[in-house]
Every structure is written in C-alpha cells, then in structure tokens.
C-alpha positions in Angstrom: 99.7 71.3 86.5 98.3 73.9 84.1 94.9 74.0 82.5 93.6 76.3 79.8 91.7 79.3 81.1 88.6 78.4 79.1 88.6 74.9 80.6 88.9 76.3 84.1 86.1 78.8 83.5 83.7 76.3 82.0 84.3 73.7 84.7 83.5 76.2 87.4 80.6 77.5 85.4 78.9 74.1 85.1 79.2 73.6 88.9 78.0 77.2 89.7 75.0 76.8 87.3 73.9 73.6 89.2 73.6 75.4 92.5 70.5 77.2 91.4 72.1 80.5 90.4 70.5 82.2 87.4 72.5 81.9 84.2 73.9 85.4 84.3 74.7 85.1 88.0 76.4 81.8 87.5 78.5 83.2 84.6 79.7 86.2 86.7 80.4 84.0 89.7 82.4 81.6 87.6 84.4 84.4 86.0 85.3 85.9 89.4 86.7 82.6 90.6 88.5 81.8 87.3 90.0 85.3 87.0 91.3 85.2 90.5 93.1 82.0 89.7 94.3 83.3 86.3 95.9 86.3 88.1 97.8 84.0 90.5 95.4 84.2 93.5 94.3 80.6 93.6 94.0 80.8 97.4 90.9 83.0 96.9 89.9 81.5 93.5 89.9 77.8 92.6 91.3 76.7 96.0 88.4 78.3 97.8 85.7 77.2 95.4 84.9 73.8 97.1 84.3 75.6 100.4 82.0 78.1 98.5 79.9 75.2 97.2 79.9 73.7 100.7 78.5 76.9 102.1 75.7 76.9 99.5 74.8 73.3 100.2 74.8 73.9 104.0 72.4 76.8 103.5 74.9 79.4 104.8 74.8 81.2 101.4 71.5 81.8 99.6 71.9 81.8 95.8 68.3 83.0 95.2 68.7 86.5 96.7 70.2 89.8 95.6 71.2 92.8 97.8 68.4 95.2 98.7 68.6 98.9 99.3 67.9 99.9 102.9 68.4 103.7 102.8 70.0 106.3 100.6 71.4 109.8 101.3 72.8 111.4 98.2 76.1 109.7 97.3 76.0 107.2 100.2 73.7 104.2 100.4 73.2 101.3 102.8 72.4 97.8 101.4 71.5 94.4 102.9 73.3 91.5 101.2 70.7 89.0 102.6 73.4 86.3 103.1 73.8 86.0 99.3 76.9 84.9 97.5 79.7 87.2 98.7 81.5 87.7 95.4 78.2 88.6 93.6 77.1 90.9 96.4 80.5 92.7 96.3 80.5 93.1 92.5 76.9 94.5 92.6 78.0 96.9 95.4 81.0 98.2 93.6 78.9 98.6 90.4 76.4 100.7 92.4 79.2 102.8 93.9 80.6 103.4 90.4 77.1 104.5 89.2 76.8 106.9 92.2 80.3 108.4 91.4 79.1 109.2 87.9 76.3 111.3 89.4 78.1 112.8 92.5 81.8 112.4 91.8 81.9 110.0 94.7 79.8 107.0 95.5 79.7 104.9 98.7 77.9 101.7 99.3 77.9 100.2 102.8 76.9 96.5 102.7 75.8 94.5 105.7 74.7 90.9 106.1 76.9 89.5 103.3 79.4 86.6 102.9 83.1 86.2 102.1 83.9 88.3 99.0 86.6 85.8 97.9 89.3 87.9 96.2 88.9 91.5 97.2 91.2 92.8 94.4 88.5 91.7 91.9 86.4 94.8 92.8 89.4 97.1 92.6 90.1 95.9 89.1 86.4 96.3 88.4 86.5 100.0 89.4 89.7 100.7 87.6 88.4 99.1 84.4 85.5 101.5 84.6 88.0 104.4 84.9 87.3 105.3 88.5 89.4 105.1 91.7 88.1 102.2 93.8 88.5 101.7 97.6 86.9 98.8 99.4 87.3 96.7 102.5 85.6 94.0 104.5 85.7 92.8 108.1 86.2 89.1 108.8 85.9 86.5 111.5 88.3 87.0 114.4 91.6 85.7 113.1 94.2 88.3 114.1 95.4 88.9 117.7 95.5 92.6 118.7 99.0 93.9 119.3 100.0 92.8 122.8 97.6 89.8 122.9 97.8 86.1 121.9 94.1 85.7 121.3 92.4 86.5 117.9 90.0 89.3 118.5 90.4 91.3 115.3 89.8 90.4 111.7 92.6 90.7 109.1 90.1 92.9 107.2 91.4 93.1 103.6 91.8 96.6 102.1 91.8 97.3 98.3 92.8 100.6 96.7 92.8 100.8 92.9 93.9 103.7 90.6 93.0 103.5 86.9 95.9 103.8 84.4 96.1 103.2 80.7 99.4 101.5 80.9 98.2 99.1 83.6 96.0 99.8 86.6 97.6 100.2 90.1 95.7 97.8 92.4 96.7 97.3 96.0 95.1 94.3 97.6 96.2 93.4 101.1 95.0 91.9 104.4 95.9 93.5 107.7 98.0 90.3 108.5 101.4 89.9 106.9 100.0 86.9 105.0 96.3 86.1 104.5 94.9 82.8 105.8 94.5 81.6 102.2 98.2 82.5 101.4 99.4 80.6 104.6 97.3 77.6 103.5 99.0 77.7 100.1 102.5 77.8 101.6 101.6 74.9 103.9 100.2 72.8 101.0 103.3 73.4 99.0 105.6 72.7 101.9 107.3 76.1 101.4 108.6 78.5 104.0 107.4 82.0 104.1 109.8 84.7 102.7 109.5 86.7 105.9 108.1 86.0 109.4 104.3 85.8 109.2 103.2 84.9 112.7 104.0 83.1 115.9 104.4 79.4 116.7 103.0 77.7 119.8 105.9 79.0 121.9 105.2 82.6 120.9 108.3 82.8 118.6 108.1 84.5 115.3 108.3 81.9 112.5 108.3 81.5 108.7 106.5 78.1 109.1 103.0 78.5 107.8 101.7 75.3 109.4 102.9 76.5 112.8 101.2 79.8 112.4 97.9 78.2 111.3 98.1 75.9 114.4 98.8 78.7 116.8 96.2 81.0 115.1 98.5 83.9 115.8 99.0 85.8 112.5 101.3 88.8 112.5 99.7 92.2 111.9 101.3 94.2 109.1 103.4 96.9 110.7 103.0 95.3 114.1 100.8 97.7 116.3 100.0 99.9 113.2 98.4 97.0 111.4 96.5 96.1 114.6 95.1 99.6 114.9 94.2 99.8 111.2 92.4 96.4 111.4 90.3 97.8 114.3 89.3 101.1 112.6 88.4 99.3 109.3 86.1 97.1 111.3 84.5 100.0 113.1 83.9 101.9 109.9 82.5 99.0 108.0 80.1 97.9 110.8 79.0 101.4 111.7 78.3 102.6 108.1 76.7 99.4 107.0 74.7 99.0 110.2 75.9 95.4 110.3 78.0 93.1 112.4 81.5 93.9 113.8 84.2 91.3 113.9 83.5 90.2 117.5 79.9 89.3 116.4 80.9 87.1 113.5 81.2 83.3 114.2 84.9 82.2 114.6 84.3 79.0 112.7 85.5 79.5 109.1 82.6 77.3 107.8 80.1 79.6 109.6 81.7 83.0 108.7 78.7 85.1 107.6 77.0 88.4 108.3 80.0 90.4 107.2 80.1 94.2 106.8 81.8 95.8 103.8 82.4 99.3 102.2 82.7 100.1 98.5 83.9 103.6 97.5 84.3 104.9 93.9 85.7 108.3 93.0 85.4 109.6 89.5 88.6 111.6 88.5 86.7 113.2 85.6 84.5 115.1 88.1 87.3 117.7 88.3 87.3 118.4 84.6 90.7 117.7 83.1 91.2 114.0 83.7 94.3 113.9 81.4 96.3 116.0 83.9 95.6 113.4 86.6 96.5 110.5 84.2 99.8 112.2 83.4 100.6 112.6 87.1 99.9 108.9 87.7 102.2 107.9 84.9 104.9 110.3 86.2 104.7 108.6 89.6 105.0 105.2 88.1 107.9 106.2 85.9 109.7 107.6 89.0 109.1 104.4 90.8 110.5 102.3 88.0 113.6 104.5 88.0 114.4 103.4 91.6 117.7 101.5 91.9 116.8 97.8 92.3 118.4 95.5 94.9 119.6 91.9 94.1 118.9 92.4 90.4 115.2 92.6 91.1 112.9 95.1 89.4 110.9 97.6 91.4 107.2 97.2 90.5 103.9 98.9 91.5 101.0 97.0 93.1 99.2 95.2 90.3 102.1 95.1 87.8 103.1 91.6 88.5 99.4 90.6 88.4 99.3 91.8 84.8 102.4 89.8 83.9 101.0 86.7 85.6 97.7 87.1 83.7 99.4 87.4 80.3 101.7 84.4 81.0 98.9 82.2 82.2 96.6 83.0 79.3 99.4 81.7 77.0 100.8 78.8 79.1 97.7 77.7 81.0 96.6 78.5 84.5 98.5 76.7 87.3 96.3 74.6 89.5 96.9 72.2 92.4 96.2 68.8 90.9 94.4 67.6 94.1 92.2 70.6 94.3 91.5 70.4 90.6 90.4 66.8 91.0 88.1 67.8 93.9 86.5 70.5 91.9 85.9 68.2 88.9 84.2 65.7 91.3 81.8 68.5 92.4 
C-alpha cells in the first residue's frame, strides 16, 4: 500500500514525541525515518521503527542525552554518544564534521558509545546537501563470517561516500555484505529471491534464498575475501579513532546491539579555491558514465541516481509501506 509522505511523517512524529524526546529532536528523528522510507530504504526506515521504539522502552537507548566532546585536536575530534538515539547522534556528528571542514578544509568526528544509525546514507545526503564531500562508516554486531570461516566474527560495517553535485548528488551507501540484514529481511517478507547469491544455506551452498541465509547467519562478503578484509579494517579504524568498542566486543543479540563506534568525515572542496572546476569534473565523469553502452535495455546509473527517481515518484504517488508493519506502527 502507499501512504502520503506527510501522513507517514506525522505518524512517526507523534510516536517519537511520546518517547520523551524534545520537540526538535523528535522532529529530526521522525524526518530521518520518514525520508529513508521515502527514498525506498524502508528496511532502515519504517520497517525498523518498531524495533527502535522497543530499544527506547527497554532502556537500551536513552532519549534524554546528547553526544559530548571528549577531546579535540584541530580538525579531528572524539565524542561520546552516551547510548543516545543512533540516528540523532550520527546527524549531530556529521554536522560537527561539516563545521570543522569549513574551518580546516577537513573535519573528522570519531564517535564512540552510540547506537544503530539506521540508514547510513542519510548522513551522506546531509553532507552533500551542505556542499561537502562526506565519508562515514560504522561497525556493527558480529554478523559476517570472515572469509574462510562459517562463524560470524566481523560486522558488515556499512560505508557511505557522498559527492555533492548540482544535477544530483552521488551517494554510495553499502554494507560489507552483498545484502544488508535489513534487505535480506525485506526479501524474505516479500517472498522474493535475491537477484544474485547473497550468502550460504545450512549446507554451506551459495543461495539466493534470503530466509536460508538469515537462518544460517552466513552472509556473503562483497568481493569475497576483499569485502572481508575491508570490513575488518573499517572496524579497526572506527574503534581505534573513537576509543570505543570493536565488533567482537558488541553483543551479538540484535536487540542488545549498542556501544557502536563510528567515523564521520567531511571535506570541503572550496578549500582549494576554484570549486567550479571540481564541479565540472564531477559532471564530466557522470556524463561519461551515462554514455556507457547499456545491457538488456537497462540504463547505466550512478550511486544515488535511482534514489532521486524513487523520491520524486513516491512524493507524487505515495510512499510504499508494508501493510502489516504500517499497522504495527500505528498501534505504537
């Protein structure tokens, strides 16, 4: 079913406001959830909202706190998220990184002791909308087997890279697994097979069956051993710079996933003077990409391009929601 964006936003806002969040924080929190759903990422938007409320009610997430600065060294700062709402902590951290980039050309915020940031791409779009290059990543609970193992010891540690562009920002948002856990849950709920193999079944065979992958808990790293290695170093960088927990120290129960470490980088292209030359280069790269011969009558797109198309369509036609999840949210 489809619901109007404003109805979606106001429904989430009423529930967020009842948690004890201040009015401005509840409004931002609701917008982040609603915008993720609007952009076609319901797995980390509306679909995850009931679990978010559950973590607040259980005391895992403290809605009363905001991140605090631990130490600063020029363009790099270390903050403590104090187990506050993960999406609000992440938004604040990227905002601080952007402010540092205005002063130094580059800003880095390392955040420890935070919670799940929901849709990581939100903070890439945030940076690009402010005209800066944004890079951020987070570690997670152990949900990804290292290459050569069948036991989850790594996180799928989503990575976001955003480049501002007048004609439509380039925003790459990807986990270190072929499909995120939320995406797998979405395929399972819809009864759809994955377009490519996404993990292993109980027999150790590659499969496109999302339910079998979730049962085996053996997600496939992107690029096989390369994705496994990248997941490891992202965890090392986040935990070391933030002075926080590494993946192996994070509870493996999804309902107890807390104490995460995250990095937020912002780079201001205008620091080099002529920002127009860089903008022209970005456009030239995208034009060259669009000129690629397409297979199967498909169209070659850049990361974020389809998101913009989805956003425009859903604003007009209504935002697609799972009727069962929508009913659960309304009962909250």
